[in-house]
matplotlib code that plots the C-alpha trace (Angstrom):
import matplotlib.pyplot as plt

x = [-41.5, -39.9, -36.7, -38.8, -40.8, -37.6, -35.9, -39.1, -38.2, -34.6, -33.7, -32.8, -30.1, -28.3, -29.2, -27.7, -24.5, -24.3, -24.5, -21.9, -19.3, -20.2, -19.4, -16.5, -14.8, -16.0, -13.6, -11.1, -10.8, -11.4, -8.6, -6.1, -7.2, -6.1, -2.5, -2.1, -2.4, -0.3, 2.4, 1.9, 2.6, 5.1, 6.9, 5.7, 7.3, 10.4, 10.5, 10.1, 12.8, 14.8, 14.1, 15.3, 18.2, 19.1, 18.4, 20.2, 23.2, 22.6, 22.7, 26.0, 27.1, 26.2, 27.8, 30.8, 30.9, 30.7, 33.5, 35.4, 34.9, 35.5, 39.0, 39.5, 38.6, 40.8, 44.1, 43.3]
y = [-1.5, 0.6, 1.1, 2.5, 5.0, 6.0, 7.0, 8.6, 11.4, 10.1, 8.1, 4.3, 4.0, 6.8, 6.3, 2.7, 4.0, 6.6, 3.4, 1.4, 4.0, 4.4, 0.9, 0.5, 4.1, 2.0, -1.1, 0.6, 2.8, -0.5, -1.9, 0.7, 0.7, -3.2, -2.0, 1.1, -1.2, -3.8, -1.3, 0.2, -3.4, -4.2, -0.8, -1.3, -4.8, -3.3, -0.7, -3.2, -4.9, -2.2, -1.0, -5.0, -4.8, -1.1, -2.3, -6.1, -3.3, -1.0, -4.2, -5.4, -2.0, -1.6, -5.4, -4.1, -1.0, -2.6, -4.8, -2.3, -0.8, -3.9, -4.3, -0.8, -1.5, -4.4, -3.0, 0.3]
z = [-15.1, -12.4, -14.6, -17.2, -14.9, -13.7, -16.8, -18.4, -20.4, -20.8, -23.9, -22.7, -24.9, -23.7, -20.0, -20.5, -22.5, -19.5, -16.7, -19.2, -18.7, -14.9, -14.7, -17.0, -14.7, -11.4, -12.7, -13.4, -10.0, -8.0, -10.3, -9.6, -6.0, -6.0, -8.0, -5.1, -2.3, -3.7, -4.2, -0.8, 0.5, -1.2, -0.3, 3.7, 3.4, 2.0, 4.9, 7.4, 6.0, 6.2, 9.9, 10.9, 9.3, 10.8, 14.0, 13.9, 13.0, 15.6, 17.9, 16.4, 16.8, 20.5, 21.0, 19.8, 22.0, 25.2, 24.0, 23.2, 27.2, 28.8, 26.6, 27.6, 31.5, 31.3, 29.3, 30.3]

ax = plt.figure().add_subplot(projection="3d")
ax.plot(x, y, z, "-o")
ax.set_aspect("equal")
plt.show()
């Protein structure tokens, strides 16, 4: 009853088609959001792994530099 009163002046089949199209659009938007969220998470993981690799490389370079300084002090 309430729906019929709310739709007073509108053709019910047109309203239902419109609501159905809105629901379909909402579903597509939700799917797109999930896909974009998954892509963001994959990219974030890749970047964090790259940062970790770079930090490890930097640590190795710093260790090598310290070893070279010690060698220079002993042999220089």
